[in-house]
C-alpha positions in Angstrom: 94.0 50.5 35.9 93.4 51.0 32.5 90.4 52.3 31.0 90.1 49.3 28.5 90.2 46.2 31.1 88.3 44.1 33.3 89.2 46.3 36.5 87.4 49.1 34.6 84.3 47.9 34.5 84.5 46.7 38.3 85.4 50.1 39.4 82.2 51.5 37.7 80.1 48.7 39.1 81.3 49.9 42.5 81.1 54.0 42.1 77.9 53.9 39.9 75.6 52.7 42.9 77.9 54.8 45.4 78.0 58.2 43.2 74.0 58.3 42.9 72.9 56.6 46.5 75.0 59.7 48.0 73.6 63.0 48.6 73.7 65.4 45.5 76.1 68.0 47.4 78.7 65.3 48.8 79.0 63.6 45.3 82.1 65.1 44.1 83.6 63.8 47.6 82.9 60.1 45.9 84.4 61.4 42.9 87.7 62.6 44.4 88.3 59.3 46.4 87.4 57.2 43.2 90.1 59.7 41.6 92.7 58.7 44.4 91.9 54.9 44.2 92.0 55.3 40.2 95.3 56.5 40.3 96.6 54.6 43.1 96.0 51.2 40.6 97.4 53.1 37.5 100.5 51.2 37.7 102.3 54.6 38.7 101.1 54.8 42.3 104.3 55.4 43.8 104.4 58.7 41.9 101.1 60.1 43.2 103.8 62.3 45.1 104.1 64.5 41.7 100.3 64.9 41.2 100.0 65.7 44.6 103.1 68.4 44.5 101.5 70.1 41.6 98.3 70.3 43.6 99.3 71.6 46.6 101.7 74.4 45.0 99.2 75.3 42.6 96.7 75.9 45.1 98.3 77.8 47.6 100.2 79.9 44.8 96.8 80.4 43.3 95.4 81.6 46.6 97.9 84.1 47.2 98.0 85.3 43.6 94.0 85.9 44.5 94.5 87.5 47.8 96.7 89.9 46.5 94.0 90.7 44.2 91.8 91.4 46.5 93.5 93.7 48.8 94.3 96.1 46.2 90.7 95.9 45.3 90.0 96.7 48.4 92.2 99.4 48.8 91.2 100.8 45.5 87.4 101.3 46.9 87.7 102.4 50.3 90.9 104.8 50.1 90.6 108.0 48.1 93.6 108.0 45.5 94.4 109.5 42.6 94.4 107.7 39.0 98.3 108.0 38.9 98.4 106.2 42.0 95.7 103.5 41.4 97.9 102.6 38.1 100.5 102.3 40.3 99.1 99.6 42.8 97.7 98.0 39.5 101.3 97.8 38.2 102.8 96.9 41.2 100.0 93.9 41.6 100.8 92.6 38.4 104.6 92.7 39.1 104.3 90.9 42.4 101.5 88.6 41.0 103.6 87.6 38.0 106.6 86.5 40.3 104.5 84.1 42.1 103.2 83.3 38.6 107.0 82.3 37.2 107.6 80.2 40.9 104.5 78.4 40.1 105.5 77.6 36.5 109.2 77.0 36.7 108.3 74.4 39.8 106.0 72.4 37.9 106.8 72.7 34.5 110.6 71.7 36.3 109.0 68.4 37.7 107.5 67.8 33.8 110.7 68.7 32.4 113.0 66.6 34.9 110.9 63.6 34.3 110.1 63.6 30.6 113.5 65.2 29.3 116.1 64.0 31.8 117.2 61.1 29.2 116.6 63.5 26.0 119.4 65.6 27.6 121.6 62.7 28.7 121.6 61.3 25.4 122.1 64.4 23.6 125.0 65.2 26.2 126.6 61.8 25.4 126.2 62.0 21.3 128.4 65.4 21.6 131.2 63.7 24.2 131.6 60.7 21.8 131.6 63.1 18.9 134.4 65.1 21.0 136.6 61.6 21.6 135.5 61.6 25.0 134.7 57.6 26.5 132.9 59.6 29.4 128.8 58.3 29.3 126.1 59.6 31.6 123.9 56.8 32.8 120.4 57.1 31.8 117.6 57.4 34.2 115.4 54.2 35.0 111.7 56.2 35.8 108.3 55.5 35.2 106.3 58.3 33.7 103.8 59.1 35.7 100.1 58.8 34.5 99.0 62.3 33.0 101.4 64.4 34.4 101.6 66.5 31.0 97.8 66.8 31.3 97.4 67.8 34.6 100.6 70.0 34.6 99.1 71.9 31.8 95.7 72.1 33.4 97.2 73.1 36.7 99.1 76.0 34.7 96.4 77.4 33.1 94.4 77.9 36.2 97.2 80.0 37.5 97.9 82.0 34.4 94.1 82.5 34.2 94.2 83.8 38.0 97.1 85.9 37.4 95.1 87.9 34.6 92.1 88.2 36.3 89.7 85.5 34.2 88.8 83.7 37.1 89.1 83.5 41.2 90.7 81.1 43.2 89.3 78.1 44.7 88.7 78.3 48.2 88.7 74.5 49.2 91.6 72.6 48.7 89.5 69.0 48.3 87.6 70.6 45.6 90.5 71.9 43.7 92.2 68.4 44.0 89.2 66.8 42.2 89.3 69.7 39.4 93.3 68.2 38.8 92.9 64.4 39.4 89.5 63.7 38.1 89.8 60.2 36.8 88.3 59.8 33.5 90.8 62.7 31.9 93.8 61.6 34.0 94.8 58.9 31.3 95.1 61.4 28.3 92.9 64.7 28.3 91.3 66.5 27.8 93.0 69.6 29.2 89.9 71.7 30.8 89.4 75.0 32.2 88.7 75.3 35.9 85.7 77.7 34.3 84.4 74.9 32.4 84.9 72.1 35.1 83.9 74.2 38.1 79.9 73.7 38.1 80.5 70.2 36.5 82.1 68.6 39.3 80.7 70.3 42.1 77.2 70.3 41.1 75.7 67.4 42.0 73.7 65.7 39.3 70.6 63.7 39.1 70.1 60.5 37.8 69.0 60.6 34.4 68.7 57.2 32.8 69.5 59.6 29.4 72.9 60.4 30.8 73.7 56.5 31.4 72.5 54.9 28.0 74.5 58.2 26.1 77.6 57.6 28.3 77.4 53.7 28.0 76.7 54.3 23.9 79.7 56.6 23.9 81.8 54.0 25.4 81.1 51.3 23.6 81.6 53.6 20.4 85.0 54.0 21.7 86.1 50.3 22.6 84.8 49.4 18.9 87.4 51.9 17.3 90.3 51.1 20.0 89.7 47.4 19.9 88.4 46.3 16.5 90.4 49.4 14.2 93.3 50.8 16.2 94.5 47.5 17.7 94.2 45.9 14.9 95.5 47.9 12.5 98.8 48.2 14.7 99.8 44.6 14.1 100.4 45.8 10.3 101.7 49.2 10.6 104.2 48.7 13.2 105.7 46.1 11.2 105.8 48.6 7.9 106.9 51.5 9.7 109.7 49.9 11.8 111.4 48.1 8.6 111.3 50.5 5.8 114.1 48.3 4.0 111.8 45.6 3.3 108.8 47.5 3.3 109.4 50.2 0.7 107.2 51.4 -2.5 103.8 51.1 -2.0 104.0 49.9 1.5 105.2 53.1 2.3 101.8 54.9 1.3 99.9 51.8 3.1 101.9 52.6 6.1 101.3 56.3 5.8 97.6 56.3 5.6 97.4 53.2 8.1 99.2 55.1 10.7 97.4 58.2 10.9 94.1 56.3 10.7 95.2 53.8 13.7 96.2 57.0 15.6 93.2 58.6 14.9 90.9 55.6 16.0 93.1 55.1 18.8 93.1 58.3 20.2 89.3 59.5 19.2 88.6 56.3 20.5 90.1 56.8 24.1 88.6 60.4 24.3 85.2 58.6 23.7 85.6 56.4 26.5 86.6 59.2 28.6 83.8 61.3 28.1 81.4 58.7 28.0 82.8 58.3 31.5 82.3 61.0 32.8 78.5 61.5 31.0 77.6 58.3 33.2 77.8 60.9 36.2 76.4 63.8 34.1 79.0 65.3 33.7 80.4 67.1 30.5 83.6 67.2 29.5 85.1 69.2 26.5 85.4 67.4 23.3 88.7 67.1 21.7 88.1 66.1 18.4 85.9 67.7 15.8 85.7 65.8 12.6 89.2 66.7 11.8 89.3 64.4 8.4 87.2 66.7 7.0 89.5 69.6 7.1 90.5 71.9 3.8 93.6 73.0 5.3 96.5 71.5 7.7 95.5 74.6 10.0 92.1 73.7 9.8 93.0 70.1 10.4 95.0 71.3 14.0 91.9 73.4 15.3 89.9 69.9 15.0 92.6 67.6 16.4 93.2 67.3 20.0 91.5 70.8 20.1 91.8 71.7 23.9 95.8 71.0 23.7 95.9 73.5 20.7 93.9 75.7 22.5 95.9 75.6 25.3 99.3 76.7 23.3 96.8 79.5 21.8 95.7 81.1 24.7 98.6 80.8 26.9 102.0 80.8 24.6 101.1 82.2 21.2 98.9 85.2 22.0 101.2 86.3 24.8 104.4 85.5 22.8 103.1 87.5 19.6 102.5 90.2 21.9 105.6 90.1 24.3 108.2 93.2 24.2 110.3 90.7 22.4 107.8 90.7 19.1 106.8 94.3 19.6 110.9 95.1 19.5 111.5 92.9 16.3 108.4 94.7 14.9 109.9 98.2 15.5 113.4 97.0 14.1 111.9 95.7 10.6 109.9 99.3 10.6 113.2 101.1 11.2 114.6 99.0 8.5 111.8 100.0 5.7 110.7 96.2 6.0 107.2 96.2 6.5 106.4 92.4 5.6 108.8 91.7 7.8 107.8 93.8 10.5 103.8 92.6 10.0 105.2 88.9 9.6 107.8 88.6 13.1 105.1 88.4 15.7 103.5 85.3 14.0 106.5 83.8 12.9 108.5 84.1 16.0 105.3 82.8 18.2 104.1 80.1 15.3 107.7 78.6 15.6 107.6 78.2 19.2 104.4 76.8 19.4 105.4 74.0 17.4 108.3 73.5 18.8 107.0 73.2 22.0 104.2 70.9 20.5 106.7 68.7 19.3 108.7 68.6 22.1 105.0 67.3 24.2 104.6 64.8 21.9 108.1 63.1 22.7 111.6 63.5 23.9 113.0 63.2 20.7 114.8 65.2 18.0 112.1 63.4 15.3 109.2 64.8 17.3 110.5 68.0 16.8 111.2 68.1 13.5 107.8 66.6 12.9 106.6 70.0 14.9 108.6 72.3 12.9 107.4 70.9 9.6 104.1 71.6 10.5 105.1 75.0 11.3 106.8 75.4 8.1 103.4 74.0 6.0 101.1 76.3 7.9 103.0 79.5 7.9 103.8 78.6 4.1 100.3 78.3 3.3 99.2 81.5 5.0 101.7 83.4 2.7 100.2 81.7 -0.3 96.8 83.1 0.7 96.6 85.6 -2.0 98.0 83.5 -4.8 94.7 81.0 -3.8 92.7 84.1 -4.1 94.0 84.9 -7.5 93.4 81.3 -8.3 89.8 81.3 -7.5 89.3 84.9 -9.3 90.6 83.7 -12.5 88.7 80.2 -12.2 85.8 80.6 -10.2 84.3 77.1 -11.6 86.8 75.3 -9.6 84.6 75.5 -6.1 82.1 73.1 -5.0 81.6 69.4 -4.2 84.4 68.2 -6.4 87.2 70.8 -5.5 86.1 70.8 -1.2 86.5 67.0 -1.8 90.2 67.5 -3.6 91.2 69.8 -0.4 89.9 67.2 2.1 91.8 64.7 0.4 94.9 66.7 -0.2 94.8 67.6 4.0 94.8 64.0 4.7 97.4 62.7 2.7 99.5 66.1 3.9 98.9 65.2 7.4 99.4 61.8 6.9 103.0 62.5 5.1 103.8 64.6 8.1 103.4 62.0 10.8 106.1 60.2 8.8 108.7 62.0 10.8 107.1 60.4 14.0 108.3 56.8 13.2 111.3 57.4 10.3 114.3 59.1 10.9 114.3 62.9 9.4 116.5 61.7 6.4 114.4 58.5 6.0 111.3 60.6 5.3 112.4 61.9 2.2 114.0 58.6 1.4 110.9 56.4 1.8 109.0 59.4 0.0 111.2 59.3 -2.8 111.1 55.7 -3.1 107.2 55.5 -2.5 107.0 57.7 -5.7 109.5 56.0 -7.7 108.8 52.3 -6.9 104.7 52.6 -6.8 103.9 49.1 -8.1 99.9 48.1 -7.1 100.8 44.8 -8.0 103.7 44.5 -4.8 100.3 44.3 -2.6 100.2 40.3 -3.5 103.8 39.4 -3.0 105.0 37.5 0.1 105.6 40.8 2.3 101.6 41.5 2.7 101.5 38.1 3.9 104.1 38.9 6.8 102.1 41.4 8.2 99.9 39.6 10.4 96.5 40.2 9.4 94.4 37.7 7.4 92.0 38.8 4.7 89.4 38.7 6.6 91.0 41.0 9.2 91.6 43.5 6.3 88.0 43.5 5.9 87.1 43.9 9.0 89.6 47.3 9.3 87.9 48.6 5.9 84.3 48.2 7.0 85.3 49.6 10.3 87.0 52.4 8.9 84.3 53.3 6.7 81.6 53.5 9.4 83.8 55.5 11.3 84.0 58.0 8.6 80.2 57.7 8.0 79.4 58.1 11.5 81.5 61.5 11.2 79.7 62.2 8.3 76.3 62.0 10.2 77.8 64.3 13.0 78.1 66.9 10.3 74.0 67.4 10.6 74.0 67.1 14.4 74.6 64.7 17.5 73.9 61.2 16.3 73.2 60.0 19.6 70.6 62.4 19.8 68.9 61.2 16.3 69.0 57.4 17.3 67.1 58.5 20.7 64.0 59.3 18.7 64.1 56.3 16.8 62.1 53.1 18.2 63.4 51.4 21.1 63.7 48.0 19.1 65.8 49.8 16.7 68.0 51.2 19.1 68.5 48.2 21.1 69.3 46.0 17.8 72.1 48.9 16.5 73.4 48.5 20.3 73.6 44.8 20.4 75.6 44.5 17.0 78.1 47.0 18.3 78.5 45.5 21.0 78.8 41.9 19.3 81.6 43.3 17.0 83.6 44.6 20.1 83.3 41.2 21.4 83.8 39.3 18.6 86.3 41.2 16.4 88.4 43.1 19.1 91.8 42.4 19.5 92.5 40.3 22.3 94.6 37.6 23.6 97.9 36.4 25.1 100.5 39.2 25.2 97.8 41.6 24.5 98.2 45.3 26.7 94.8 47.1 25.9 96.0 49.8 27.8 98.7 50.9 25.4 96.8 54.1 24.1 99.2 56.0 21.8 98.4 59.2 23.6 98.4 57.6 27.5 101.6 58.4 28.6 102.2 62.1 27.4 
């Protein structure tokens, strides 16, 4: 069941009355039932076994970790022990809990790796065999990727790691824990929530509030606008440009580069608006995943504003632990002993950053081009950090190079840099640089008026709709800098609010991309 389909509306028409007419204390049970119904109608119903395996393994391993902690805590409080013995007990506890954590990590990430990366491994093995003159080739697996497996796996493992760290207590109820992992709005493509964030939201019965209905519906409508009017219209032209670099070169490379970024943002953030708005209809607040990323002044800041829950997950569960690991500490000590303080101070940051961005690339796709994309992001961010003293020296000598003009320059530079790096997602590694060079040396604005432009599948009116839609999207982002647009709009006269909502509804209805063969469910991030 796609979140952009008539079935989703029917689903909500049945769910909302059932949810609000059920006693508040039991409403989470309605959500659990609805979540399993949603998954069974997702098109990958057979693969529900995998989300059940993750739910059961994480729940019972989590209880095991928590029981160990409670037993040790009881022993420390009831027995008279010396400090040395207390330290021994705590160290032994962490060792035992660590083994259980490793079981959970290997089992669940193993499922994810097998389903997502088996064909990637087979493809590379076949390539090596071919290069070595072998005729033997392994067959590819014909697996359907289960809905939301990356999201619920990361969410489950974050829960398990938090228990190991003692940051939360284990959920005692299996059905309640199942709802935490299977809550249907976030199954499609996140956000990746923490148990501490979602616990009260899911299990505290929310009273009916018309404000939640109005705010949730308006956000869903705005998501539909970004997805159907902007992203899906842009995808028609951008897919042609990016798939045929030989034909669409020169200025068309720039059009594809910028268009792909805008399409991806409208698609992903539009989907997130639908997800967050859906949860809001129930009075549930899910974590935000975007914070006006196109107003970032550096690539590092951009990634703190884009897909925030994923990047926070990588930061908390990979970057920080790895940068403080024994390996990194040993590396620091090695370089210190060699009188190389610069490398000693940078070694943990480099190792952790490269690891995080390698995994980020692999998470985005089982292909070397995604790994290259991740490592290029890492290179640019680390290079920018190393150049910080130069930036400071520049501003010290040229203090007037500040203000709105310079801020605008930084924003545009970051947007173009991000758009360039995104080229690694749709071009091969060599083609990225070849097409970039071609764009710079063969850049002619008049080429936009040749016969190639007419083959992109969009009419002049379509381009006008895209242009105005993108302007509206950026204008709303500008308004959000001063606070919630919906809150401010709620204080306006009802007639004005109704008119604006009705115009937005008409825009989606009349300007949205539909028709034979159209798949509204094909979100870019839907199958991660």
